[in-house]
C-alpha positions, -999 to 999 in steps of 0.1 A, spaced: 0 0 0 29 23 -4 37 23 33 73 31 39 92 6 61 120 17 83 147 0 104 132 -16 135 97 -19 120 78 -50 114 65 -51 78 28 -45 74 22 -76 54 38 -96 82 17 -77 108 -15 -84 88 -6 -121 87 -3 -121 125 -37 -104 128 -53 -128 103 -39 -158 122 -53 -145 155 -86 -138 138 -89 -174 124 -77 -190 156 -104 -171 175 -130 -187 152 -142 -156 132 -154 -160 97 -142 -134 73 -170 -119 53 -148 -91 39 -112 -81 35 -111 -60 66 -104 -76 100 -130 -53 117 -160 -39 100 -154 -3 110 -130 20 129 -144 47 151 -120 74 165 -122 100 193 -96 124 205 -72 153 196 -48 163 169 -29 131 169 -60 114 154 -80 143 138 -84 137 101 -100 170 93 -129 179 117 -111 211 126 -113 222 90 -149 231 97 -144 250 129 -134 286 137 -101 277 154 -64 284 151 -57 247 152 -60 237 116 -39 217 92 -58 222 60 -31 241 41 4 232 28 29 221 38 7 198 59 -2 167 38 27 172 13 36 135 15 -1 123 18 -22 109 -10 -22 133 -40 1 155 -18 -29 174 -6 -35 188 30 -65 171 46 -65 185 81 -41 158 94 -14 174 116 14 156 97 32 155 64 15 123 56 -3 94 73 -13 93 110 -6 62 130 -43 55 128 -42 56 90 -15 30 90 -34 9 114 -65 11 91 -44 -1 62 -29 -30 82 -65 -41 91 -74 -42 54 -91 -8 48 -85 7 14 -101 40 24 -101 58 57 -132 64 79 -142 100 72 -140 131 94 -176 133 108 -181 170 100 -170 165 64 -194 159 35 -178 124 30 -194 113 63 -226 102 46 -243 72 29 -222 40 25 -191 57 37 -205 55 72 -203 17 70 -165 17 77 -168 40 107 -162 77 113 -137 100 130 -149 124 156 -115 137 168 -107 174 170 -72 190 173 -67 208 207 -94 187 224 -88 165 254 -103 145 282 -112 177 300 -139 196 281 -124 230 291 -92 222 272 -113 221 240 -131 253 249 -98 272 251 -93 266 214 -129 262 201 -123 225 194 -149 198 198 -149 186 234 -150 149 241 -186 151 254 -196 166 221 -177 140 202 -198 114 220 -230 132 210 -219 132 174 -213 94 178 -249 90 189 -259 109 157 -237 86 137 -254 55 151 -288 68 140 -274 76 105 -257 42 103 -290 24 111 -307 42 82 -280 32 58 -274 -4 69 -306 -13 87 -308 -17 125 -295 -54 126 -264 -48 105 -258 -14 122 -258 -31 156 -233 -57 144 -210 -30 131 -212 -11 163 -204 -42 184 -175 -55 162 -159 -21 153 -125 -11 166 -127 21 187 -96 42 190 -92 70 216 -62 94 215 -63 123 240 -45 138 269 -16 157 251 -35 190 249 -48 186 284 -12 190 296 7 210 270 -20 234 259 -38 237 292 -23 225 325 14 237 320 4 271 309 -27 276 330 -21 290 365 -57 283 375 -47 246 371 -10 242 379 -12 264 410 -41 244 424 -35 208 413 -3 188 414 5 168 382 -6 137 400 -39 152 411 -46 166 376 -38 131 361 -62 115 385 -89 140 375 -83 133 337 -83 95 343 -117 98 361 -131 115 330 -115 88 309 -132 61 329 -166 78 326 -161 82 289 -152 45 283 -183 35 304 -205 58 283 -190 44 251 -196 8 264 -232 18 271 -235 28 235 -223 -6 223 -185 -4 220 -167 -36 230 -132 -33 214 -114 -1 226 -78 9 220 -65 39 239 -32 56 233 -10 65 262 6 99 265 39 103 245 71 116 262 57 151 266 90 165 277 106 155 243 82 175 221 101 203 205 75 228 218 80 215 254 118 218 251 114 254 238 88 265 264 99 245 295 135 234 289 151 266 301 177 264 273 189 230 284 197 204 257 175 174 261 140 163 270 123 180 299 124 152 325 97 167 347 72 165 319 82 130 309 77 120 346 42 135 345 34 115 313 46 83 328 26 89 359 -6 95 339 1 64 318 4 43 350 -29 56 362 -48 50 329 -35 15 327 -48 8 362 -81 23 353 -84 2 322 -78 -29 343 -106 -20 366 -129 -12 337 -122 -46 321 -132 -63 354 -163 -42 357 -178 -43 322 -187 -78 307 -172 -85 272 -152 -53 271 -118 -56 254 -97 -26 262 -60 -20 256 -38 9 266 -15 13 236 19 24 247 32 51 224 56 65 250 81 38 246 85 36 208 86 74 204 111 78 233 132 50 218 132 67 184 143 100 200 170 83 221 183 60 194 173 77 161 197 59 138 181 26 147 150 39 129 166 59 102 162 93 118 188 120 121 168 149 137 150 145 170 151 180 186 131 200 161 102 194 137 106 196 99 81 224 94 94 260 98 117 266 127 105 232 141 103 245 177 71 265 182 47 255 153 13 244 164 -9 268 144 -10 284 109 9 314 122 42 295 121 38 265 98 23 276 65 31 278 28 52 309 33 73 296 62 110 295 54 131 266 65 108 237 61 129 206 55 130 188 22 130 152 35 107 146 65 117 110 67 148 121 86 127 138 113 109 123 142 87 153 144 68 171 115 60 202 135 68 211 171 42 187 186 33 161 160 53 131 147 62 128 111 47 100 90 79 81 94 76 83 132 39 74 130 50 42 112 72 33 142 43 41 166 18 21 145 41 -10 143 44 -10 181 8 -5 189 -5 -30 164 13 -58 183 0 -44 216 -36 -43 203 -38 -78 189 -61 -88 218 -87 -64 205 -90 -82 172 -92 -118 183 
């Protein structure tokens, strides 16, 4: 499928063989070429495929050089030069097209049969994080999902729609913005709550969200961990105080959050019958790529490809007129100051696919 493989990655064809084997062993009959009927996604800019294109917000990626290495070299609203980790996951699971952004005109008719994407850049578990940037809060993403269910029933019929809802893979990717774009810069939060207390607060919202999603029929849910927040070029610029490497304090916070969300997922699995939930560790593969870049074919870990590579999160600093954007993003772990390049997303996708195999069988 034209996916670029890098040192240290497992080939997608091999990965798919592993998934198919697990599927067959589990006794599922394949009616189609995809290993799940649909993929339904919630979260922030790490998984937004274009919903923010339709909002009045600074957090958009619907202009060059975003998307320059994507299909047709066109920007779509993905915060990347090419594919997101979720796009690569969809391809590995046999999808030839991607579930559409829910606010787009593509999210209609038969396109709804393969799922939908409700994610919004600058959103988070905490609704007030989204309000700061006029993004779609997680509670509203869930309301849109209820709308989607009604539309799906009209397209597929209630019986088939119920089957799609039950067998679909649900992906949740949030938390980054809650810290980097809210907590760390918001004295109303960081002066009142310790990082541990704030993490517990976010994880309580996460637990409620998963229970609500379960109540609406979801049974296979993959949730990404926080990445090494202290290694984001933006974090190093804002919080590194001119020191060289990752900001260890922020990485410690991310690890603390990840530990709490893993514990919460274990409790949810015990509490909710038939739930399959996996916390997909993106911290480890991304941190390893930053620490040992040559192992994965990278040469630049400290700054993103686009513009200066240290502050870009909005159109003000990463746009068609920005000088300095690199010519070869495959050498860069980061595309802009927050988001991984397609090449790094490949590394992440390879890692989480193996972790998420329990969701498919």
